[in-house]
N, C-alpha and C positions, 0 to 999 in steps of 0.2 A: 489532570482532573479526569475522573472516570466517566465514560458515558453510562447514562441511566436508561438501561434497555426495559422495556415492557416486561412485568414480572411473569405474565400467563399468555406468551405468543402463540399463535396459530401457525400452522405450517404455511410457508411461502409469505408471510407476514412481512411487511417492510417498515423500517424506521430509519427517519432521517436525521442526523446530528452533524452539525457543522459543514453542511452542503455535500456530505457524504451519505449514500443509501446502504443501509444493511438489510439482508434478508435471512430469516430465521428458516433453518433447513431442517427442523425438527430435533437437533442436537445443539448446535451453535449459531450463531450471528456471523453471516458472511459478508464481507464488503462486495458490493455489487459494482461493478467496472463496466462503464458505459463509455463511449467515445462519440463525439459528434464528428461527423466528416463533411467537409465542405469542399470548395474548390482549392486546389494548391495554389499557393501564393507566389509570387516571383522569389528567385533564389537572391539571397542577401549577399553583401560583400564578404570575401575571405577574411577571417581574423588574423591576428598576428600571431606567429609562432612562438609556442610555449618553451618553458625550459625543458631539456631533454633528461630522460632517465630519472625520474625522482625516485623510482623503486628499484634502479639498476636493472631494468630488462624483467622484473618480476611482475606477476599481475596480483592485483587485490581485487578478492571476491567478497562483496557484502551480503549477508543473509538476513532475511527477517522472517519471523513466525509470529503468528498470533496464537496465543494459549488461552482457551476458553476456562476460566475459573469457575464461573457461574454462568447460567443463562444470560445474565444482565452484566457480566464484567468479563472482559478480555484482558489478557496481559500481553505486551509486545516484546519479543526477545529479538535483538539485534547483535550480530556478531560478524566478524570477519576474518578472512584467511589471506596470507599472503603466498602465492605458488611461484 
């Protein structure tokens, strides 16, 4: 489902959708990343060892790119490579 951004945003205007905040930079809507910092909790137990070498020692890299189609519509491009 496409996000219905405001049609006439002003610079630095923020829009919230699905718990995410987007900000208009004059050209495109950018996702605003914020993190809440609190006290560090206790270390959890060590998990089980997983299977070895799913990619045979290679590394998989995932990339995402938001492409502004209009001021109100973004497309998300996702691709990966194995090195």
